[in-house]
C-alpha positions as a printed Julia matrix, in Angstrom:
380×3 Matrix{Float64}:
   0.03   -0.13   -0.01
   1.31    3.77   -0.93
   1.6     6.46    2.15
  -1.75    8.73    2.19
  -0.24   12.35    0.66
  -1.13   15.24    1.79
  -3.54   16.34   -0.37
  -5.26   13.23    0.71
  -5.2    14.14    4.2
  -6.77   17.38    3.47
  -9.07   15.72    1.79
  -9.99   12.94    4.61
 -10.14   15.89    6.51
 -13.17   17.24    4.42
 -14.72   13.62    4.09
 -15.04   13.99    7.85
 -17.03   17.39    7.49
 -19.39   15.64    4.74
 -19.96   12.88    6.95
 -21.69   15.05    9.73
 -24.0    16.06    7.29
 -25.71   12.7     7.84
 -26.08   12.67   12.0
 -28.9    11.98   13.7
 -30.25    9.56   10.46
 -27.47    7.18    9.05
 -27.88    4.83   11.91
 -27.5     1.47   11.94
 -25.03    2.49    9.2
 -22.07    4.61    9.36
 -21.37    8.1     8.99
 -19.1     8.39    5.75
 -18.15   11.06    3.78
 -16.36   10.77    0.23
 -13.77   13.56   -2.03
 -12.65   12.72   -5.26
  -9.69   13.74   -6.38
  -8.43   14.69  -10.3
  -4.52   13.84  -10.76
  -3.52   17.01   -9.63
  -5.64   17.27   -6.32
  -8.09   19.43   -7.58
 -11.46   18.05   -6.19
 -14.19   16.44   -8.65
 -17.02   15.91   -6.44
 -17.94   15.01   -3.26
 -20.51   12.68   -1.5
 -21.76   11.65    2.17
 -24.31    9.16    3.37
 -27.94   10.5     3.94
 -29.68    7.62    5.25
 -30.51    3.25    5.32
 -31.59    2.75    1.76
 -29.88    5.98    0.03
 -26.84    6.04   -1.95
 -23.68    5.25   -0.18
 -21.01    8.63    0.11
 -18.74    7.08   -2.83
 -21.58    5.98   -5.34
 -22.7     9.92   -4.44
 -19.36   11.37   -4.93
 -19.07    9.2    -8.99
 -22.33    9.63   -9.74
 -21.54   13.6    -9.31
 -18.39   12.97  -11.22
 -19.39   10.97  -14.55
 -16.68    9.92  -16.71
 -14.46   12.24  -14.62
 -14.35    9.63  -12.18
 -11.33    7.33  -14.31
  -8.28    7.62  -13.3
  -8.79    9.43  -10.24
  -8.32    9.1    -6.67
 -11.41    8.64   -4.21
 -10.7     9.29   -0.56
 -13.28    8.17    1.78
 -13.8     8.16    5.43
 -14.42    3.9     5.86
 -13.39    1.27    3.51
 -15.9     1.14    0.81
 -18.37   -1.91    1.51
 -17.52   -5.31   -0.3
 -21.43   -6.77   -0.08
 -25.29   -6.22   -1.56
 -26.82   -4.91    1.47
 -29.71   -2.31    0.72
 -27.37   -0.5    -2.17
 -24.9    -2.1    -4.17
 -20.96   -2.66   -3.31
 -19.24    0.41   -3.0
 -16.18   -1.39   -3.88
 -17.32   -3.01   -7.63
 -18.77    0.9    -8.28
 -15.45    2.05   -7.51
 -13.94   -0.72   -9.99
 -16.69    0.3   -12.83
 -15.44    3.72  -12.36
 -12.09    3.06  -13.52
 -10.44    4.72  -10.42
  -7.29    4.52  -10.24
  -6.56    4.62   -6.46
  -8.69    4.51   -3.47
  -7.66    6.0     0.13
  -9.73    5.11    3.54
  -9.51    6.75    6.74
  -9.9     3.32    8.8
 -11.07   -0.24    7.8
 -14.69   -1.48    8.25
 -14.73   -4.5    10.98
 -17.91   -5.71    9.34
 -15.65   -6.17    6.16
 -13.57   -8.83    8.29
 -13.99  -12.29    7.47
 -14.7   -11.32    3.69
 -13.53  -10.63    1.05
 -13.71   -6.98    2.04
 -13.42   -3.64    0.33
  -9.77   -3.35    0.51
  -9.21   -6.81   -0.63
 -11.8    -6.67   -3.55
 -10.31   -3.22   -5.28
  -6.17   -4.53   -4.76
  -7.27   -7.71   -6.73
  -8.79   -5.36   -9.38
  -5.61   -3.2    -9.67
  -6.72   -0.4    -7.84
  -4.14    1.15   -5.85
  -5.56    1.06   -2.5
  -3.94    3.26    1.1
  -5.0     3.15    5.13
  -4.47    5.95    6.83
  -2.82    6.22    9.85
  -1.95    8.33   12.92
  -3.79   11.06   13.99
  -6.18   10.75   10.68
  -7.3     7.15   11.14
  -7.93    8.08   14.75
 -10.19   10.72   13.66
 -11.75    8.8    10.96
 -12.56    6.3    14.26
 -13.91    8.55   16.58
 -16.43    9.7    13.69
 -17.71    6.42   13.95
 -16.7     5.38   17.29
 -20.69    4.22   17.89
 -20.83    2.19   14.87
 -17.33    0.55   15.14
 -18.03   -0.33   19.1
 -21.43   -2.0    18.49
 -19.86   -3.97   15.83
 -16.94   -4.91   18.47
 -18.49   -5.33   21.71
 -22.33   -6.02   20.52
 -23.73   -3.29   22.48
 -24.53    0.52   22.22
 -22.28    3.26   22.55
 -23.37    4.78   26.12
 -22.55    8.87   26.47
 -23.61    9.99   30.03
 -24.84   13.45   30.33
 -24.58   15.41   33.79
 -25.45   18.95   34.53
 -24.7    19.85   38.37
 -24.43   22.98   40.51
 -20.24   23.53   41.54
 -20.58   21.82   44.57
 -21.81   18.44   42.58
 -25.8    18.76   43.31
 -28.56   17.86   40.54
 -31.44   19.34   43.25
 -31.89   21.61   45.55
 -32.52   19.43   48.93
 -36.4    20.49   48.09
 -35.46   18.79   45.24
 -36.12   21.9    42.68
 -33.81   20.61   39.54
 -35.3    23.56   36.95
 -32.98   24.66   35.86
 -29.66   24.27   37.2
 -27.79   24.53   33.54
 -28.51   27.65   31.28
 -30.15   27.75   28.29
 -27.29   27.57   25.66
 -26.71   24.18   27.31
 -29.84   23.23   27.07
 -29.96   23.8    23.47
 -27.14   21.7    23.33
 -28.5    18.66   25.1
 -31.42   19.25   22.35
 -28.94   18.92   19.3
 -26.94   15.92   21.14
 -30.52   14.03   21.83
 -30.71   14.32   17.74
 -27.11   12.86   17.1
 -28.79    9.6    18.91
 -30.38    6.57   18.46
 -31.98    6.57   22.0
 -32.51    8.65   24.97
 -32.15    7.04   28.31
 -33.15    7.99   31.98
 -34.06    6.56   35.38
 -37.21    6.33   36.55
 -36.61    8.68   39.7
 -36.07   11.55   36.76
 -39.19   10.05   34.57
 -41.19   10.59   38.18
 -39.24   13.75   39.4
 -39.19   16.09   35.72
 -42.15   14.74   33.35
 -39.85   15.21   30.58
 -40.63   14.86   27.09
 -36.81   13.68   26.2
 -37.64   14.55   22.8
 -34.86   16.74   20.28
 -36.46   20.54   20.0
 -35.26   23.48   17.61
 -33.03   21.27   16.03
 -31.99   23.02   12.57
 -30.83   19.96   10.52
 -33.36   16.82    9.7
 -33.0    14.12   11.95
 -34.22   10.81   13.37
 -36.14   11.05   16.66
 -34.21    9.0    19.24
 -35.95    6.12   20.61
 -37.28    7.45   24.58
 -35.96    4.29   27.26
 -37.0     4.73   30.94
 -35.11    1.9    33.2
 -38.2     1.56   35.57
 -37.43   -1.99   37.35
 -41.26   -2.01   38.55
 -42.82   -0.02   35.6
 -43.8     2.31   37.76
 -44.01    5.2    35.11
 -47.27    6.79   35.18
 -49.79    6.21   32.03
 -50.73   10.01   32.08
 -46.87   10.69   31.84
 -46.09   13.32   29.59
 -44.0    10.61   27.53
 -46.9     7.99   27.75
 -49.15   10.61   25.95
 -46.33   11.23   23.29
 -45.33    7.78   22.71
 -47.64    7.78   19.43
 -45.32   10.28   18.57
 -41.87    8.94   18.63
 -41.14    5.59   20.51
 -40.97    4.95   23.68
 -39.37    1.98   26.23
 -40.14    0.61   29.37
 -37.03   -1.44   30.34
 -38.57   -3.77   33.37
 -37.09   -6.21   35.17
 -38.72   -9.65   34.6
 -41.08   -9.75   37.99
 -42.81   -6.55   37.21
 -45.77   -5.97   37.98
 -48.06   -7.77   34.97
 -50.75   -5.77   34.63
 -48.02   -2.82   34.7
 -46.26   -4.07   31.57
 -49.75   -4.66   29.48
 -51.28   -0.96   30.25
 -47.9     0.42   29.49
 -48.19   -1.74   26.3
 -51.98   -0.94   25.32
 -50.7     2.53   25.78
 -48.28    2.32   22.84
 -45.0     2.15   24.73
 -42.64   -0.59   24.32
 -41.58   -3.08   26.95
 -38.96   -5.07   27.3
 -37.85   -7.35   30.63
 -34.32   -7.57   31.63
 -33.02   -9.38   34.84
 -35.25   -9.75   38.19
 -35.69   -7.81   40.84
 -33.51   -4.81   38.63
 -32.81   -4.03   35.66
 -29.67   -5.9    33.99
 -28.1    -2.78   32.23
 -25.64   -5.08   30.0
 -28.16   -7.55   28.47
 -30.62   -4.02   28.19
 -27.57   -2.58   26.01
 -27.4    -5.89   23.93
 -31.52   -6.16   23.65
 -30.96   -2.21   22.39
 -28.27   -3.19   20.06
 -30.52   -5.66   18.09
 -33.18   -3.38   17.77
 -30.54   -1.19   15.6
 -29.65    1.24   18.7
 -26.07    2.29   18.25
 -25.78    5.09   20.35
 -27.49    6.05   23.77
 -27.43    9.71   25.88
 -27.74    9.1    29.04
 -29.32   11.85   30.89
 -29.75   10.64   34.8
 -30.84   10.6    37.36
 -27.82    9.12   40.0
 -28.86    5.83   40.89
 -28.69    4.9    36.84
 -25.36    7.42   36.29
 -24.12    5.81   39.51
 -24.93    2.04   38.48
 -23.66    2.57   35.18
 -20.35    3.81   35.82
 -20.2     0.81   38.2
 -20.27   -1.34   35.5
 -18.06    0.27   33.51
 -20.85    0.69   31.06
 -20.07    5.22   30.1
 -17.8     5.75   26.93
 -17.66    9.13   27.25
 -19.1    11.99   29.61
 -20.16   15.35   28.76
 -20.82   17.37   32.44
 -22.09   20.68   32.44
 -21.21   22.81   36.0
 -23.57   25.79   36.36
 -22.27   28.51   38.21
 -23.99   28.2    41.36
 -24.08   26.45   44.82
 -26.92   24.7    46.49
 -25.64   23.31   49.32
 -27.3    20.48   51.59
 -26.56   17.35   53.2
 -29.49   15.74   51.69
 -29.75   17.46   48.54
 -29.2    14.88   45.81
 -25.36   14.38   44.22
 -24.79   13.81   40.29
 -23.43   10.05   40.86
 -25.69    7.89   43.52
 -24.78    4.17   44.5
 -21.48    3.13   47.12
 -18.99    5.1    45.35
 -15.2     3.56   45.32
 -13.47    3.38   48.39
  -9.64    4.54   46.15
  -9.3     6.99   43.84
  -6.88    4.58   41.78
 -10.3     2.65   41.15
 -12.53    5.75   40.59
 -13.31    6.5    36.92
 -11.12    8.77   35.53
 -11.55   10.91   31.91
  -9.27   10.93   29.33
  -9.23   13.3    26.21
 -10.38   15.89   28.18
 -12.09   19.34   26.75
 -13.36   22.24   28.59
 -15.52   24.66   27.06
 -17.3    27.69   28.42
 -21.35   26.93   26.84
 -22.54   30.76   28.13
 -22.58   30.52   32.0
 -21.93   26.89   32.06
 -18.5    24.48   32.12
 -18.72   21.34   29.7
 -16.58   18.97   31.03
 -15.95   16.11   28.38
 -13.8    13.12   27.87
 -14.02    9.57   27.32
 -13.7     6.61   30.25
 -13.13    3.4    27.76
 -10.86    3.67   24.52
 -11.56    4.65   21.48
 -12.49    1.15   18.98
  -9.19   -0.34   17.99
  -7.24    1.66   20.58
  -5.2    -0.33   23.33
  -7.06   -1.08   26.48
  -5.28    1.61   29.14
  -5.02    0.87   32.39
  -7.3     3.14   34.9
């Protein structure tokens, strides 16, 4: 394989930008962008994947280029597919268009175990290169949810928390709205739109009666599934979520010993019901069940009990924490993370690749707790 040139690296960066145009719409497919380059490095055409059943990024760029694709270089964020799905194989389309070279940002794990795009292209005489270093890692980060679901059989889990400077998520009287500011809340609506599912615990559902939908988001998106982890199926039938179940999916994740009449009543009101575990919801089992339903990314918005359970189980991949410039105090005011906690600092979850951003008057601290798919495993 031949190394990636500077012009191709620049095109790969542009392809990542194009891929993001499909955010919130392409799952369970990956986000993919493509740029077709002439031999002199000029851009001939661009493409991106817009959703399942629609042309892939490479096909869009080839269609736009027409005969100009012959002898060109296709730069794409992910290995072109070699199999027939809802759309024809991209590798075959590239060969038919007689491109001379393909540069891919990262390999596709779904191509393992079969004649993948790289092998098909190489066998047809197309020169192939795979990015490395920061370029390859950026392409993996773009599709972390897709890659994680393929590698681990569970969705990527992002935990969002909003707390006071002293770590409280409500006053001692239970008041929660609003700790974070309007700019932070607007950001949360965009994140909801970016994910396949939004999840809360029953405590948050009872206290706040949220809708958990994405509002005032500019780009089109597919409404996320709204999930309540509710071991005993206590979600009220007159709650905002149940009333809105016809608009977009609402799911109650209950324990197997939840009252049958409650489960039946929720189902009769249009709520999906899944059961995992006895007594308490089996969170790893629930996540595996969601993956089978093509949920590759879950955005968790609390409350403290669910946050603590997911963190304790090592099931949180990314954390996005808004720290609001307010101090609530109160020994009885709930903290952001419940549960027994960690007895030693060495055992406590510690974020990596941390960024800090001002959002309105709030500080947003973001980082990850698990390696990106394909990265070496890390010690805490």
